[in-house]
N, C-alpha and C positions, 0 to 999 in steps of 0.2 A: 209409476212409469207408464203403465198401459193407458192411463187417462191422458197423459201427454201425447202419446202416439195417436189416440183417437181424436184429439182436438185439432189436428192438422187438417185444414180444409183442402179438398181436392181442387186443383186447377189444371187446365190443359198443359201447363209447363212442369208439373211434378214429374218425378221419376216414374210414377204410376200413370202417367198421362195416357188416357184412353185415346187410341188412334181413331180419330173421327174422319180423317182425310179419305179413307178408302170406301166411304159410303156414298152410294148414288143418291139422286134426289129423293127417290122413294124411301131409301134407308134413312135419310136425314130426318124424316118425320119420326121414325122410331127412336132416333138419337135424342130428339127433342123431348120425347116422353121420358127417356132414360134420365136425362139431365134434370127434368122436373122432379122425378122421384128421388134422384140422388141428392139434390139440394134440400128437398123436404126432409130426407134422412138426417142430413147434417144439422138442420134446424132443430129436429127432435133430440139429437144428441146434445146440442147446446142447452135445450130446455130440460134435459134430464130424463126424457121419456125414452128409456133404452128399449123397452119392448116394442113401442111404436116405431122406433127407428129401425129395428130389425125387420119389421114387416115392410116398411117402405123401401129399404135397401133390397129386400127380396123381390119386390115388385120391379125395381130397377134392373136387377139381374135377369128377371123373367123377360123383360123387354129387350135386353141386349146381353145375352149370356157370355159373350166373348170379350167383354170389357172388364179390366181387373179392379178398378178403384172401388166399386161397390162390394166386391168380395172382401177386399181388405178392410173396409169400414165395418162390414157385418162381422168379420172375424174378430175385430177388436171388441165389438159389443158382446159376441158370444163368449169370448174369454172372460169379459167382465161379469157376465151372468153365470159363470162357472162351467160353461160347456167347452172345455178345452179341446176335445176331439172335434167338435163342430167348427171351432176356430181354426184348427189346423187344416181341416178340409177346405175351408174358405181360402186360407193362405196358399194352399197347394194350387187351387184354381187361379188365384191372382198371379202366381209365379209362372204358370203355364203361359199366360198372355203377356207377362212382364218379367222375364227371368233375370233382369239386372236391377231389381228394385231393392236396395239395402234395407229400407224400413220394413219390408215384408219379411225378409230373413230374420231381422231383429225380433219382430213380433212373433214369428213362428218359433224362434228360439225360446222366447219367454214361455210360450205355451208348452213346449216340450220339456222345459225345466219343471213346469208345474206337474207334468205326468211322470217325472223322474227319468225321462229319456235323455240323459245328460250327453251321451256321445252324439246323438243327432242334434242336440242343441248347440254343441260346440261346432259341428259341421256348418250349421246355419250361420253362426257368428263369423266363422272363417270366410264364408261367402259374402257376408255383409261387408267385412273389412276389405275384401277384394274390390268391391265396387265403391266403397266409401272409406278409404284408408285413414281418414281423420275423424271418424265417428266416435265421439266421446262415449256415447251410450253403448256402442258395440264393445269398446274396451272395458267398460264398466261391467257389462254382462260376461265378458270373457273372464274377468277377475272372479266373478261369482261362480262360474262354471269350473274354473281351475280349482277354486277353493273346495267345491263339492267333491272334486276328484282327489283331494289332498295333494294337489300339485302346488305347494305353498309358494315356492320361489316364482313360478310362472304367474300365480295369482297376484303376488306383490308387484311384479313387473307390469301386469295389465292394469292394475289399479293406479299405479304411478303414472302410466301413460294417459289413462282416463283423466286423472286429476290435472295433468298439464293441459289437456285439450279443453277441459271445463274452464280452466283459467282463461284460455283464449276466448272462450264464449262468455266470460264474465258471469259464469254460473257458480256463485259462491256456495250454494247449498250442496249441490252434487259434488263439487270439488272437495269440500270439507268431508263429505261422506266417504269419498274414495280415500282421502288421507287417513281418516280414522280406521278404515278397513285394512289398509296395508300396514299401518303402524301396529295394529292388533296382531296381524299375521307375523310381522317381524318379531314381536315380543314372544310369540309362541314357538319360534324356531329354536332348535337346540344350538348351542354356541358352535361356531365353525372352528376349525383347527387354528386359524389365525387369531380368533377371539380367545381361545384357550391359551395360546402362546402369549398374547398380550396380558392376560390375567396373571399368568405365571411370572412375567417380567415385573409386573407391579408388586407381586408378593416378594420377589427377590429384592426389589428396591426398598421394601419395608422390612427386610431381614427376616421375613416369614419363610425360612428355608424348608422347614418340615412340610408345610402345606404345598410349597412349590414342588418339592421332590415327589410328593404323592401324586400331584397332577401330572407331572412329567412321566412318572412310571406308568400311569394309565394311558397317557397319550402315546407312548412308545409301544404299548401293546396294540393300540389301534392302528398306528402308523409306524411300523418298525424301521422305516427308512427315512424318517424325518430328521434331516441334518440339524435344523435349528433346535429341535428338541434335545438332541444329543449335546449340542453346545451348551444349552441352558442347564441341562442336568449336570454336565461336567462342572460348570461354574457353581451350581448349588452344592454338589458333593465337596468341592474344594472349600466352600464356606463352612460346611459341616465337619470338616477335618478328615476327609477321606481322599487324600491326594492320588493314591494309586488308581482308584476307580474313576476319579475325575479325568486323569490322563487317558485311561482306557476309553472313556466316552468320547473324548476329543479325537483320539486316534481312529475310533470307529467313524466319526464324522468325516475325517480326512480320507478314510478308505472309501466312503460313499461319494465324496466330492473332493478329490485330491487337489484340484486347482481352485477351489473356492476361497477367495481372499478373506471373507468374513470368518470362515472356519479356522484358517491359519492364524489370523489375528486373535481369534478366540483362544486357540491353544497357547499362544504366547501370553495372553492375559492371565489364563488359569495357572500357567507355570509361575508367573509372578505372584499370584495369590497364594499359592501353596508353599512359597518360600524359595522357589528355584528362580531367583531373579536373573542369575547368570544365564540359565537355559532360556529364559524368556528373551533376554537381550540377544542371544544367538539367533533365536527365531526371527526377531525383528530385524537383525542385521541382514539376514538372507532376504527378507521381504523388501527391505529398503533398496537392496541391489536390483531386485526385480521390478519394484514399483517406486522409483525414486521421487515421483510426484504425488504420492499419496500422503497427505498430511496426517492421517490417522495412525499410520505406522510410526511416525516420529512421536506422535502424542503418547502412544502406548509404550514405546521404548523409553520415553522420558519417565513414565510412571514406574517402570521396572528399575530404572537407574535411581530414582528417589528412594526405592526400597533399600538400596545399597548406600544411601546418603551421598551419592555422587552428584552433588548439586550443580557443579559446573557443567557436566555433560548433559544433565537433564535440562538445564536452561538453554543449552545449545540446541537440543532436540526440539524444545518447545518454540524457540525462535524460528527454527526451520519450518515447523508446522504452521506457525503464524504467517510466514512468508508465502506458503503454498495455499492457504485457505482463502476462500473468497469472502469479502467483507460482509456479504449478505447471508453467509452460512450461519445456521443456528448455533454452531459450536464456537464461533469466533470469540465472543466475550468470555466463554468458559476457558479457552486457551490462555487468554490474557490473565484470567484469575489464577489458573494453574501456575503460570510462569511467575506471577506475583508471589505466590506461596513459596515457590522454589527459591526465588531471589531473597525472600525474607530469611529462609533457613540458611541461605548462603551468606547472609550478613549484608546484602545490598538493600538497605532499607529504602533509600531514595528510588531505586529502580522498582521495588515492590509497590511503592505508593503510586508511581507513574502508571504501572500496569493495571492496578485496580481502578484507578481513575479512568483509564481508557475503557475498561470493562463496564464501569458505571455509566459512562456516556452512551455506550452502545445499548445497554439495557434500557436506559431512559428513552432513547429514540424509538425503541421497540415497545415501549409502554409496559415493560416487565418491571413494575414498580417494586415488588418484593425483592427481586434480585438486585435492582438498583440500590435500594436502601441497605441491603447487606454489604454491597461493595463500598458504598459511601461510609458505612460504619467502620469498615476495615481501614479505609483511607484516613479517617479522623483519628482512629486509635493509633495507627502507625505514625501519623504526623506528630501526635502528642509524644509518642515514644522517641521519635527522632529529635524533637525539641529537648527532651530530657537528656538524651544521649549527647547532644551538642553542648549542653550546659556542663555535663559531667566531663566531657573531653576538654572543654576550655579550663575547667577547674584543675584537672590533672596537669594540663600544660603549664598553667601558672605555678602550680606547686613544684613541678619538675624544674621550671626555669629558676624558681627561687632556690631550690636545692643546689642547682648548678652554681648559682651566684655565691651561695654560702661556701661551696667547696673551693671556688676560685679565690675569694677574698677572705683574708683573716679577720678575726673579730677586731673591734676597735681597741679592746684591751691589749691584744697582741701587738697591734701597730704602735700604740703608745709606749709599751714596754721596750720594743726594739729601738724606737727613736730615742728613748731616754738613754739607752746603753751606748748609742753612737753620737750623743751630744746633739740630737735633733737634726742630724744631717741625713736627709732622705736618700741622697745619692750613695752615701756609704752603705746604708742599709740595703738598698737595691743591689749594689755590687756584691755584698756578702750573700744575698739570696741567690743571685745568678751563679756564684761559685758553688754553692750547695747543690744547685740543680745540675751543674756539670758533673759533680762528683757522685751524685745520687739521682740519676734520671728516673722519670715516670713515677714520682711520688706526688701525693696531694699537695696543693699549694700551702695549706696551713702547716703541713709537716716541715716545709722548708723554713718558715718563719720560726716555728718552735725550735728547729735545729740550730739556727743562727743564734737565737736568744740563749739556748742552753750552752753553746760553745763560748759565747762572750761572758756569760756569768761564770763558767768554769775557769776561764783565763783569769778573771779578777780574783778568784779565790786562790 
């Protein structure tokens, strides 16, 4: 870094621009000597002759001790030669004559870091940023200084800002270095409370309730008023079969934040989990009155109703939730899937297929291919089931119709027997059957035929 600073050539337009306008004609001769020495010094720096450059810059300073650029260049060289104190003295002089030069503050900060004067180094970087608020190098040094003071979060922020500024400068090397620095610092940070809660949620999702409970017990010792931790511990205890303690945790969360909608939804959910579906529904009924446009309340009330196998009411709640949710919401396809399952259990196979097809379409558009395939598998499975069900229904209908026909019409043998008894006169046979129906109503058709035959055969005997 110091070599990059030393390589910047001095010109009258630099922030260290030596003020040559105040010299009279006699003084301008001395300025000419100064510039000759100064440019010789820059040439020696370029040639790698650092000791020779120091001597020439010293000659320039001797000719014009009130001009800052030679002090700055000599300071860079002294630092490079290991003389940090000499470098700092030169930077001090340069700043006396040019107090708004950010590169001098940056250079002096580097020298002070080298002698472990971190507080003074930070003060210089603050000054540099005051005069050059978009200095990538200054932010990079600020990151290093904060890191040395164990101010990790501030160091990360400084390195990130430096990386962004180096991107603007198209400086890939320094940008990558800053990124590597802040990523290493981020990895060294202990997990935040939000990180711990996210990890706990993952454990609960994987049914790793014992580990989740251990984490939550520790977290509540650290933050005894963390409402989300109480909610998650309540859910975990419910899963582990401790409903009384689960409700106690949820009540504590409500005590801390009595108007927190998430906590109240959480209590209803846990009551459902521990077998108190009626109590959960009562909680959600109250919430629905207060928040009639919150789809999540209807969603969770539907789950409680499914525990009671009240499929019709659950479907109504899920339909209400779907009507309230926005199409772009992440939960939209899940609600369709939940309603599909409820409709299947209710016996509405066609409605269930339609809902899972809708869910599949949404997941496909969102490139959620695993979820899309799951939904399509359900659609195909249930379509196959519907086809079999339709075939079975048709077969039963045919069999029932045939049975009805058999009940209504006597067998061919009975018909022939009766006709033989009445000399083949169908009108007489039908008249005798009608008389039997009048005398003995609500009997099967075959019975009347058998009755008439029996009576005729009895009369002949």
